[in-house]
N, C-alpha and C positions, 0 to 999 in steps of 0.2 A: 859656614863650614863646619856644622855640627855633625856628630855621628861619623867621624872619620874612621873610627874603629868600633866594631860591635862584638858582642859575645855570641859564639856559636859552638856548641858542644864543649863547654867549659874551656874555651880558648878564645883569646883576643885575635880577631881577624879583620881584614878589610877586603874589598873587592876590586877587580880590575876596572869596573865601571866607575867606582868612587875615585880611584887613583887617576883615571883619565880626566875626570871632571876637575879634580883639585889641581893637577899639574897642567891643565889646559892642553891635553893631548887628545887625539882621536882614539876612541875606544879600540878600533880595529888595529891601530898601531901598537897599543899596549898589549893586546892579545897576541899580536905577531911576536913581540919581544918575549913574552912569556913562553910561547910555543918554541921559540928558538932556544930559550934556556933549557927546555925539556930535553933537547938533544944532548946537552953536555953535563947535566946535573943528575947524578945517579939517584939521589934521594928526593927527586922532584915531588913525588907524591907525599912526602913528609912536610913539604913547605906549601904546596898548592893542591887544590882539587877543583875539578871542572864543575860548573853549575850553569844554571840558566836564570834569566829574569824576564818578566813581562813588561814590555814598554808601556808606560802609563797612557800614551796617546793612541797608538794604533793597536794596542792589546796583543801585539805579536810577541813571540818568544824568541829570545836571542841568547847566545852563549856568553858566559862571563867566567872568570876564574877567581876563586877565593884564596887568600893567602894569609899566613900568619906573620908574625914579626920578622922572622928570618927570611921568609919569602919576599916580603916587602923590601927588606934591606938589600937582598940580592938584586931585585928588579931596579931599585932606586939608585944603585951604584952607577947606572948609565945616565942618570938625569943630572945635568949640569946647569950652572947659572946661579945668579944671586937669588932669584925668586924660587928656584928649585930647592936651594939650601933652606930657605925659610919654611917651605912646605914640608921638607924632610923633618925639620925640627918640630913642627906642629904634629906630625905623625908620631914621632918618637914620644912626645908628651902624651898624646892620646893613648898610645900603647901602654905607657907607664901607668896612667890613670886606670885603664881597664884592668891591668894586672893587679893593681891594688884592690880593686873591687873583687876580683877572683880570689884573692887571699883573705878577704874579710870573713869573719865567722858566719857560717851558714845560718845559725839560729838567730842572729842579730838582724832581722829583716828590716827594721826601721832604719838602722844605721846604713845598711846596704842601699836602701831606697834613697836616703838623703845624699849619699855620695854619688849615686848614679845621676840624680837630678842636678847636682852641682857641676859635675864634670861632663855630662853628656846631654843635659837638658832634655832628657827623654826617659819615659818609663819602659821603653822597649827592652833595654838591656836587662833590667830587673825582672820583667815579666818572663823573658826567655829563660832566665836561670831558675826562677821559682817554678815555672812549668816543668822544667827538666827535673827538678828536685822531687816533684810530686810523683812522676812516673816516667819511665823510659820505655816507650812502646815501639820506637822506630830503630832502625839499624844504627849501630854505634860508629865511631869514627874509623875504626879499623875496617869494618865491613863496607863503609862508604868508599874507602880507598880502593878496596877490591872490586866494588861495583864499577867505580870510575875506571879502574885499570882494565876491567873486562870490556867496557865500552870502547876505550882507546884501542885495545888490541883488535877488537872486532872491526872498528871503523878503518883502522890502518890496513887490515887484511882486505876489506872490501875495496879500498882505494887502490890496492895493488902493491902495497908495501911502501916503506918510507922513501924509496928511490923512484917511485912512480911519478909521472907528470900530474896525475890527479891529486896525489898527496901534497904536492907543492903548489897546487892551484889555490890562490887566496880566496876564491869564491866557492870552490867545490868542497874543500876540507871542512871549513866552518859549517857549511850547510849539512854535510854528512853527520857531523857531531851533533848539531842541533836536532836533526831529524831522528837520530837514534835515541837521544835523551828524551825527546818529546814522546816518542812511541813507548818508551819505558814508563814515563809518567802516566800516559793514557792507560796503559795496561793495568797499572795499580791504582789509578784514580787519585793521584797525589800531585801536589803543586811542585814538588822537587823530588829527584831520585833519592835525596837524603831522607825523605819521609816514607820510604818503603817500609812496610811493617816488618819487624824482625822475623816473624814466622814465615815471611815470604822470601827471605834472603837467599836460601839455597835454590829455590825455584828461579829467582831472578838471575842468579849466576849461571844456571843451566840454559835459560832462554836467550839471554843477551847474545851469545855467540851465534845464534841462529838468525840474527837480524839481517834483513836484506833491504837495500835502499829502494825507494819507490821508483816507478817506471821512468819518470823524467830525469831523476838524479842518476839512475843507472845508465841512461843514455849519455849523459854528460861525462860520467866517469869513463865509459868505454871510448868516447870520442877523444878525451884528453890523453888516454893511454894508447891511442893509435889503433884501436880495435875496430875502427869503422864507425859508421853512424846508423842506428836503427831507423833513422828518418829517411835514409836513402832507399830508393827502390832497387831491388835486385835485378 
C-alpha cells in the first residue's frame, strides 16, 4: 500500500483510482461520488481536477480525478466501517509525511531523498520535485484548472446541459469527458493535458470550446436526449 500520496505541482495529492484500490471500491463508483460532490461544492476545482490514466493491461485511456488533502477528506467522509477508518488514518499519515517533504529545504537534496525513500519507498516523488525545480515549461496549476474548467463547460454543453438525459447517463458522460481530454492530448502530443506547453495555453483555451464529439458518441447523445436516432432510416 505504498505511494498512497504523491507530489504533483508542489502539492500532496492522491487519485480516485488509488482511493478505489485502497478502500476496495469500484473506480466508477468513486468517480460517481466525486462528480456528485461537484454539484454542491463551489470550490470543487480547488480540491479536485480531472485527469486520465492509461490502463497497464489494455493500454486504453480512462478518466480519473486527482485530489488534495481537503478533497480526499471531503470524499472520505462518506466511507464508513472499521477498515475504512484504518485506511483513512493511513492516508492522513501519508499526507502528513508528504507535506513534511514539501517543507524540507530545497537545497538539501540528500536529506529530501532520504526522507522520500523512508516514507514513500520510491524515488518518484523526489524526481518530480527536482524536475520541477530545474525548469517549468508546462502550464501551472491555475492554468490547469482553467483548462479543466473549459473541458467541463464544453462537454456539459455538448451533452445538452446538466439537466439533460445524456449528462446523467453513466456511460455517455464519462465517455464524452474521456474523448475530449484524449483529443486535447493528441492535439498537443502530450501524455496528459497538464503537460500542455505554457506557450500553447491561450491557444488551447480557444480551441477546446470548439470540440465536437465523434459520430458514434454524437448519435448516443442525441438518442439519450430524445432527438431521434441517426441510425433510423427516414
